[in-house]
C-alpha positions in Angstrom: -130.6 152.1 141.5 -127.6 151.8 139.1 -124.9 154.3 139.3 -125.0 156.5 136.2 -121.6 157.2 134.5 -121.7 159.9 131.8 -120.2 158.8 128.5 -119.3 162.4 127.4 -116.9 163.0 130.2 -114.3 160.8 128.5 -111.8 159.7 131.1 -111.7 156.0 131.8 -115.0 155.5 133.7 -116.1 151.9 133.2 -112.9 150.8 131.4 -112.4 147.1 131.7 -108.8 147.4 130.6 -108.5 144.5 128.3 -107.5 144.4 124.6 -110.2 145.0 122.0 -110.3 144.0 118.3 -109.3 146.7 115.7 -112.1 149.1 115.0 -112.3 148.1 111.3 -112.6 144.4 112.2 -115.4 145.2 114.6 -117.3 147.5 112.2 -117.2 144.9 109.5 -119.6 142.8 111.6 -122.2 145.6 112.0 -125.3 145.0 109.9 -125.3 148.3 108.1 -121.6 148.2 107.2 -121.4 144.6 105.9 -119.8 144.5 102.4 -117.2 147.2 103.1 -113.6 146.1 103.1 -111.2 146.5 106.0 -109.4 149.2 104.0 -112.5 151.2 103.3 -113.6 151.0 107.0 -110.2 152.1 108.2 -110.3 155.1 105.8 -113.9 156.1 106.6 -113.6 155.7 110.4 -110.0 156.8 110.9 -109.6 157.9 114.5 -112.8 156.4 115.8 -112.2 154.5 119.0 -113.9 151.6 120.7 -114.7 152.1 124.4 -115.5 149.5 127.1 -118.2 150.6 129.5 -119.8 149.2 132.6 -123.5 149.0 133.5 -124.9 152.4 134.3 -122.9 154.3 131.6 -125.2 156.8 130.0 -124.6 157.6 126.3 -127.4 160.1 125.9 -129.8 162.2 128.0 -132.7 164.5 127.2 -130.3 167.5 127.7 -127.7 166.3 125.2 -128.0 168.2 122.0 -125.0 166.7 120.1 -125.5 164.6 117.0 -123.7 161.3 117.5 -124.4 157.8 116.3 -123.3 154.9 118.6 -122.6 151.4 117.3 -122.8 148.5 119.8 -120.5 145.6 119.5 -121.1 143.7 122.7 -123.6 144.1 125.6 -127.0 145.6 125.9 -128.3 149.2 126.0 -131.7 150.3 127.1 -133.3 153.4 125.6 -136.0 154.8 127.9 -138.0 157.8 129.1 -138.8 158.8 132.6 -142.4 159.3 133.5 -143.6 162.1 135.8 -143.5 159.8 138.8 -139.9 158.7 138.0 -140.7 155.3 136.4 -138.6 154.1 133.5 -140.5 153.4 130.2 -138.2 151.4 128.0 -138.8 152.1 124.4 -136.0 149.9 123.0 -133.4 147.4 124.0 -130.3 147.5 121.8 -128.3 144.4 121.1 -124.9 143.8 119.5 -124.4 145.0 115.9 -127.1 147.7 116.2 -126.9 151.5 116.0 -128.6 154.1 118.2 -128.2 157.8 118.9 -129.2 161.3 117.8 -128.7 161.9 114.0 -131.3 164.1 112.4 -130.0 163.6 108.9 -131.0 159.9 109.2 -134.3 160.6 111.0 -132.8 158.9 114.0 -133.8 160.7 117.2 -133.5 160.1 120.9 -135.3 163.4 121.9 -136.4 163.1 125.5 -134.7 159.8 126.0 -131.9 158.3 128.0 -129.6 155.5 126.6 -127.9 153.5 129.2 -125.7 150.4 129.2 -127.2 147.6 131.3 -124.3 145.1 130.8 -120.6 145.5 130.2 -120.5 146.8 126.6 -118.2 147.6 123.8 -119.2 150.7 121.9 -117.8 153.1 119.3 -119.4 156.4 118.2 -119.4 158.4 115.0 -120.0 162.1 114.6 -122.3 163.8 112.1 -119.2 164.5 110.0 -118.1 160.8 110.0 -121.6 159.8 108.8 -121.8 162.4 106.1 -118.4 161.4 104.7 -119.6 157.7 104.8 -122.8 158.5 102.9 -121.0 160.6 100.3 -118.4 157.9 99.6 -120.6 154.8 100.0 -124.3 155.6 99.2 -125.4 151.9 99.7 -124.6 152.3 103.4 -127.0 155.2 103.5 -129.7 152.9 102.1 -129.0 150.4 104.9 -129.1 153.1 107.5 -132.4 154.3 106.3 -133.8 150.8 106.3 -132.6 150.4 109.9 -134.4 153.6 110.9 -137.6 152.6 109.0 -137.7 149.3 110.8 -137.2 151.0 114.2 -140.0 153.5 113.5 -142.3 150.6 112.5 -141.5 148.8 115.7 -142.2 151.9 117.8 -145.5 152.5 116.0 -146.6 148.9 116.6 -145.6 149.1 120.3 -147.5 152.4 120.8 -150.6 150.8 119.2 -150.3 147.9 121.6 -149.9 150.2 124.6 -153.0 152.2 123.6 -155.3 149.4 122.4 -154.2 146.1 124.0 -154.7 144.8 127.5 -151.7 143.9 129.6 -152.0 140.2 129.0 -151.8 140.7 125.3 -148.8 143.0 125.6 -147.1 140.6 127.9 -147.7 137.6 125.7 -146.3 139.5 122.7 -143.2 140.5 124.7 -142.6 136.9 125.8 -142.9 135.6 122.3 -140.6 138.3 120.8 -137.9 138.0 123.4 -137.7 134.4 124.6 -134.9 132.3 123.2 -136.5 130.4 120.2 -135.0 126.9 120.8 -135.6 126.8 124.6 -138.5 129.2 125.0 -136.6 130.8 127.9 -136.6 134.5 128.7 -133.7 135.2 131.1 -132.3 138.3 132.8 -135.5 140.4 133.1 -137.1 141.3 136.3 -140.9 141.9 136.5 -140.1 145.6 136.7 -137.9 145.4 133.5 -140.8 143.7 131.7 -143.2 146.4 133.0 -141.0 149.1 131.7 -140.9 147.4 128.3 -144.6 147.0 127.9 -145.9 150.1 129.8 -147.3 148.3 132.8 -146.8 148.4 136.6 -144.6 145.7 138.1 -147.4 144.4 140.3 -149.6 144.0 137.2 -146.9 142.1 135.4 -146.5 139.8 138.4 -150.2 139.2 138.7 -150.6 138.5 134.9 -147.6 136.1 134.9 -149.0 134.2 137.8 -152.3 133.9 135.9 -150.4 132.6 132.9 -148.5 130.1 135.0 -151.8 128.9 136.5 -153.1 128.3 133.0 -149.9 126.3 132.1 -148.7 128.9 129.6 -145.4 129.7 131.3 -143.1 128.6 134.1 -141.7 131.3 136.4 -138.4 131.5 138.3 -136.1 134.3 139.5 -135.3 136.4 136.4 -136.2 133.3 134.3 -139.5 132.6 132.5 -140.0 129.6 130.2 -142.7 129.6 127.6 -144.4 126.2 127.9 -147.2 126.6 125.3 -146.1 129.0 122.5 -149.1 128.3 120.3 -151.5 129.1 123.1 -149.5 132.2 124.0 -149.5 133.3 120.4 -153.3 133.0 120.3 -153.4 135.2 123.4 -151.1 137.7 121.8 -153.4 138.0 118.8 -156.5 138.8 121.0 -157.8 142.4 120.8 
């Protein structure tokens, strides 16, 4: 089990102690902030700091009531819930240049969720006041934020439909196609338990289904490494209902 380090305690937990790029330079590469000048970003996010975190740093828990938006520059963050028997159900995996957090004014919520770094990460955060000022001064950013939230809600809805109506093999095929590296067809860094958390299935069921797929020549399996060999056949499987 990963050691959980709370973000809100401040301190220097997880600090990797190496220089980071200026905040404005970093923010300029975030999808929702593209188009803003360095000067505008420096003015709008004056005082916002980038922090370096280690795996296990928790940015948000179900008990956290503060409104804060996080922007991820480097690394990976998982958003998940805990089931009654203590299993993790991953609802999202956040990559670089994406936003996450609790911000009711944007319809962005993490109610009942944890957000945890699973790799060394570079993150900065903005308060409700920071975002309100940004929206007042640059309305086009608000539109991009809303588009981000809408796309997230659509993804969650599609995933819930899959969990409810699709068998594990369909969910697994969909996951492999969505997350494998397009040029190579390789999915790396996921354990069978990680995949089970992501698609709402038991680890044993994921292992059995992957073995069946390998026997059918659809995939090739190694330790934390799955290569999609027949993407068209896998796509046909993902479209089954």
